[in-house]
C-alpha positions as CSV (number, residue, x, y, z in Angstrom):
1,M,31.2,1.4,10.9
2,S,31.2,-2.3,12.1
3,E,28.8,-4.9,10.9
4,Q,27.0,-4.8,14.3
5,E,26.5,-1.0,14.2
6,T,25.2,-1.3,10.7
7,E,22.7,-3.9,11.8
8,K,21.5,-1.8,14.8
9,S,21.1,1.3,12.6
10,N,18.8,-0.8,10.3
11,E,16.5,-1.8,13.3
12,A,13.1,0.0,13.2
13,L,12.8,2.4,16.2
14,F,9.1,1.5,16.9
15,K,7.4,-2.0,16.9
16,I,3.7,-3.1,16.5
17,G,1.7,-1.9,19.4
18,D,3.9,1.1,20.3
19,V,2.0,4.4,20.8
20,V,3.4,7.2,18.8
21,V,2.6,10.8,17.8
22,L,3.7,13.0,15.0
23,K,6.4,15.3,16.0
24,S,4.3,18.2,14.9
25,G,1.6,17.1,17.2
26,G,-1.8,15.4,16.9
27,P,-3.5,12.4,18.5
28,D,-1.9,9.2,19.9
29,M,-1.5,6.6,17.2
30,T,-0.8,2.8,17.5
31,V,1.8,1.2,15.2
32,S,-0.1,-1.7,13.3
33,Q,2.6,-2.5,10.7
34,V,6.4,-1.8,10.1
35,F,7.8,-1.6,6.7
36,E,11.5,-2.1,6.5
37,K,13.8,0.4,4.7
38,G,13.8,0.0,1.0
39,T,10.6,-1.9,0.5
40,R,9.0,1.1,-1.4
41,Y,10.3,3.9,-3.5
42,D,9.4,6.5,-0.8
43,N,11.3,5.0,2.2
44,T,14.7,3.9,0.9
45,D,16.4,5.5,3.8
46,H,13.7,5.3,6.6
47,H,11.4,2.7,8.1
48,R,7.7,3.4,7.4
49,Y,4.9,2.7,9.8
50,C,1.2,2.2,9.3
51,V,-0.5,3.6,12.3
52,N,-4.3,3.7,13.6
53,W,-6.1,6.1,15.6
54,F,-9.6,7.6,16.2
55,D,-10.9,11.0,15.0
56,Q,-12.9,13.4,17.2
57,K,-16.1,11.4,16.3
58,G,-14.6,8.0,17.2
59,N,-14.1,6.9,13.6
60,P,-11.0,4.7,13.1
61,I,-8.3,6.2,10.7
62,S,-5.1,4.7,9.5
63,D,-2.2,6.1,7.5
64,A,1.5,5.6,7.0
65,F,4.4,7.9,8.1
66,L,8.1,7.7,7.8
67,E,10.2,7.2,11.0
68,P,11.6,10.7,11.1
69,M,8.1,12.1,11.3
70,L,7.3,10.2,14.6
71,K,8.2,10.2,18.2
72,S,7.1,8.0,21.2
73,S,4.0,9.2,22.9
74,S,5.0,10.4,26.3
75,E,1.6,11.5,27.3
76,T,0.3,9.5,30.2
77,K,-3.4,8.9,30.5
78,P,-5.3,8.1,33.7
79,T,-6.8,4.7,33.7
80,G,-9.7,3.5,35.9
81,F,-11.7,5.7,38.4
82,M,-10.0,8.8,39.7
83,A,-11.4,10.4,42.8
């Protein structure tokens, strides 16, 4: 593997502000922090992301997930007034 390929494979898949969802489903979540590989004992092989979302009552929640657990949210939501 070339040095350039190694650098690219170390890049985080998501960035702050991206909307993601768990691969198993659930609410849309916004990435608020990105932890590089190897910065904690539990993510030596993967980036870890702090994400925020709101529960069904509108309460804010945050948690952290490893990159393989997440995917981009492809759900499109209408904005503004729809007739």
